N, C-alpha and C positions, 0 to 999 in steps of 0.2 A: 855189611849186613848179611846175616844168614838168610838163605832162601829155602823154600820148601823142598824137601827131598822126596823120594819115591814112596816112603812109608805112609802109614795112616796119619790123620790129623785129629787131635783132640778138640772137641767143642765143649768148653767149660762154662757151665751156667746152670742155675736152677730153673725149673719151670719150662723146660724145652717143650714146645708145642702147647703150653697152657694158654688158652685164648683169653683168660682174664688179664694176662700180662702181654702188652704189645711186644715186649722184647722176646718173650717165649715164642710167639707165633711168627715174629719176624725172622728169628734165627732158624726156625724149622724150615722156612722157605729156602734159606741159604744152604742149610745142611742137605736138602734134597738136590740142590743144583751143584754142590761142590764136587770137584773132580776127586776121584779116588775114594778111599775108605774114610769115613768120619765116625769117630767114637765119642759118645756123649759122656760127660762126667759132671756130677752135681757137687760143687765145692762146699755146700752148706750142710749136707746130711752127715749125721753121726759124729763120733768123736774124732779128734785129730789123728789118733793112731789108726782108727778105722779108715779115715780118709787116706792116710798114707799107704795103707795096704791096697785099697781100691785103686789109688793112683798108680802104684807100681804095676799092678796087673793091667790096667787100662792103657797105660802109656808104653807098654812093652813094644818096642819097634817104632814108636812114633818119632817123627822128625820135627814136629812143631805143634803149636796149639793156638786156638782162637778163644779168647776170654770175652764173654759178653757181660758187661757191667754197666748199670745194675740190672737185676731182674727182681720180680715180685718177692721172691723168698730171700734174697740176699742183700737187698738195698739197705736194711737196717743192721746188718751183721758185720761188724768189723773182724770177726773171727775168720772171715774168708781171706784176709790179707796174708797171715802166715801160711795158709794153705797154698796160696798162689806163689808165695816165695819158695815153698817146697817144690812146686811144679817147675818153677824156673831152674832150681838146682838140679832136678831130676833130668830135665831136658839137656842140661849141659851147655857148654859154650857154643856148640855147633847147632843147637836147636833154636828155632825161631819162635817168637811169640807175638801175636798181634792182639790188640784190645779193641773191641767194638763198644765204644763208650756212648751210652744213651743219655741224653739230656743232662749234661754236666751242670748247667746253670741251676737246675732245680735241686741239686743235692744239698743236703745239710752240711754243716761245718765239719763234723767228724767224718762224714762220707767223702767230702772233698779231700780230707787228709788221706783217707784210704786210697783214693784215686791217685793222689800225688805219689804215694809209695809205689802203687802198682805200675803207673805210667813211667815213673822215674827210674825204677829199679829193674823191671822185668820186660817191658814192652819194646820191641823193635819198630813197631808201627801202631798208630792209634787212628781209628776211623771214627769221625764224629759226624753229626747230622747236618750242621750248617756252618757257614763261615763265622757266624757270631759265636757258636760254641767253640770253634777252633781258636778264635781270638781270646775268648775268656780263659781257655785252658792255658794258652801261652802266657797271657798276662798274669794270671794268678800263680802259675808254677813255672816261671820262665827258666829257672835253673834246673828244674826237674824235667819238665816236658820237652826241654830243648834237646834232650838225649834221644828222643823218639821222633820219628817221622810222623807228622800229623796230616791226615788226608780227610777231605770232606766228601761224603756221599750220603744222601738221604737214606734212611733205613728202608728195608723191604716192608711192604704192607701185606701182612698175612690175611687181612680182611678184604683185599681186592679180589674180585672174581678171577678164577683161573682162566676162564674164557668169557667172551662177551655175553653177559647175562641179561642184557637189555634188549627187549624185543621192540616192536613197533606199536605196542599198546600205549594209549594215553595214560598219564598218571591220574590219580584221584584229585580232582580239582579242589583246591582249598586246603590240602593236607601239607603241613610242614613237618620236617624231620630234623633230628639232631643225633649225631653219633659221638660217643666218647665218654670217658669218666669225668665226673665233676671234680675239678681240682681248683686250687687257688688262682691259677693263671687262665682259667677258662673264660673270663670276661662275662660274668653273670650280669653285671650292670649293662653292658652292651646288648646282651641277649634280651633283657627285659625292655630296654628302650626300643629295640628293633621290633619286638613283638607288638609293642604299643603303637608303633608308627607304620606298620606294614599295611599293604593293600587290604581292604576290608573283605576281599574274597577268601582270605585265609581264616579258617575257624577251627582247625584241629592241629595239635602238636603231638607228634610221636617221638619218644626218646629211647634210644638204644644205648645202654651204658650203665655203669654202676654209680650209686650214691646220689642220684638226682632226687631221691625221696627226702633228702636232707634240705632241699630248697624250699623256701617259703614263697609261694607265688602270690602276687598281689591279687586282691579280689577283682580288680578291674580286668585283669587278664583271664582269670578263671571264669568270669561272666561271659567272656568272648570266646575263649578257646576250650575245646575238649582236650584235656591233657592225658595222654596214654603213655605210661612208663613200661617199656618191655623188659627193662633190666638188661643184664649181659646176655647176648645171644651168640651161639656158635656161628662161625663164618658161613657155614653151609645154609643157615636159616636167614641170613641177611637179605639175599635178593628178594625173597617173598615179601619182606617188610619194606625195605628201602625203595624198591622199584615203584612202589605206590605213591611215593612222595612227589608232590609237584615242585617243592622247593626245599632244600636243606639249609640249615643255618650252621655256620662254623664260628662260634663265639670265642674271641681271644681278647686279652688285655691290650694287645698291640697287633699290627698287621702280621700275617703268618709268614713262616719260612717253609721250605719244601719238606722238612721233617715232620710236619704236623699231619699225623695219620687221620685225625678226626676231620680234617679238611679233605684229604685225598680219598678217603673211603667212599663218601657219597658221590664224589666226582667219578671214581672208578666204576660206579654202578650207573653212571649216566645221569645222575640227578643234578640239575642246576643248583649251585651252591653259593650262598651269599655269605660274605665275611667282611671283617673290618678293613677299611682302606686307610691310607692310600695304597695302591698296588706297589709292593716293594720291587726295587730294581733288580734285586738278587733272585727273585722268584723265578724258577725255571718252568713251573706249571703255567702254561699259556693256553689252557683249554677254553673253547668258546663258551662253555657253560659255567665258568668261574666268574662270579659277579662280586663287585666291591660296592660298599654302601655309599661311597662318594662318587660313583660313576653312573648310578641308576636312580630313578625316581621310585622310592619305596612304596608309594601308593599306586604305582602302575608297573609292577614287576613284570618283565617280559616273560612270555610263555614259550615253551619249547615242546615241539611235537616229538613223537616217538623216533622219527628218523634223525632229528637233531640231537636227541639224547644219546642215541646209539653212536652217532658220529663223535660226540664229545667223549664218550666212554672209550672209543677206539684211540683217540689222541692220548688219553691218560694211560691206557694199557701199553701203548708203545713206549711212553716215558718210563713207566714202571719197569718194563723189561730192560731198558737201558740201565736204570739204576741197579737192578738186581745183578746184571752182568758185571757192572763196575764193582759192586760189593764183593762178589765172588772173586774177582781178580785181585782186589786189594787185601782181602782177608785170607784167601787160600792160594793165591797165585804167587809168582816170583816177587 
């Protein structure tokens, strides 16, 4: 396997730093931590010939590349595949190429085909978010993915605070929160059932994320809760909103894995977070303010003071740093 040399590294993705896309903000964190020079290249912009010219200029002197797939702008575009094959050819036999593969199980059929080509033909290493993702990749494309080393490291969380942003102030009693985009796997049924069963002290729900305006809220919940939808917020504005929450909800169709940023974000801000149980054995997050619905009484949710919230945030921050360091090593290191 080729190893990184002393030259610059290409970071190939659309939406670098775009906070609407978790991939874009995640990779921006890694680019800032990566050793040596990192050159960004968008594989979706312009014509094929235009991309070829930009690639030749950007890749001059580069010894390798990291491809983040998918991102917001390229997830539906199969035209990225021949461009990545051109990248592989330009790097030559001595050049290395790693793929940071986000949420393989959620990809549609044609996108999975694109991943099979990319992983099977150009990647020397693939980094995925969970053991389940790794197993799914190997199972579906055993002959293809078997040519690449598959490594599991949860993605970097670009919405986690850079420093401990939780003080010793108490949260607003009765305020619930939720972070993340509305998606088919978000577990809306679990969310509605939990909202109906929760401790009566909760009477306000704040939502940070896209597309929740598409949800039809039952009248029974609207009569109990004041629902405030903030929409997509920049990471810099999150602490002012999230730190007020007494409790966050992380709704999923099944118990979470460590790659779930909508779970990790409120935890990183010190907010006690309730999610679907049972607690998975593979989950590395063991923060004291992570709560599972089968482990607590929903009508008597425990309270956390400012000191306890800050302590929980510190536990998460230390784990986030471990994961970030591992990702840099796996994507940019030997």
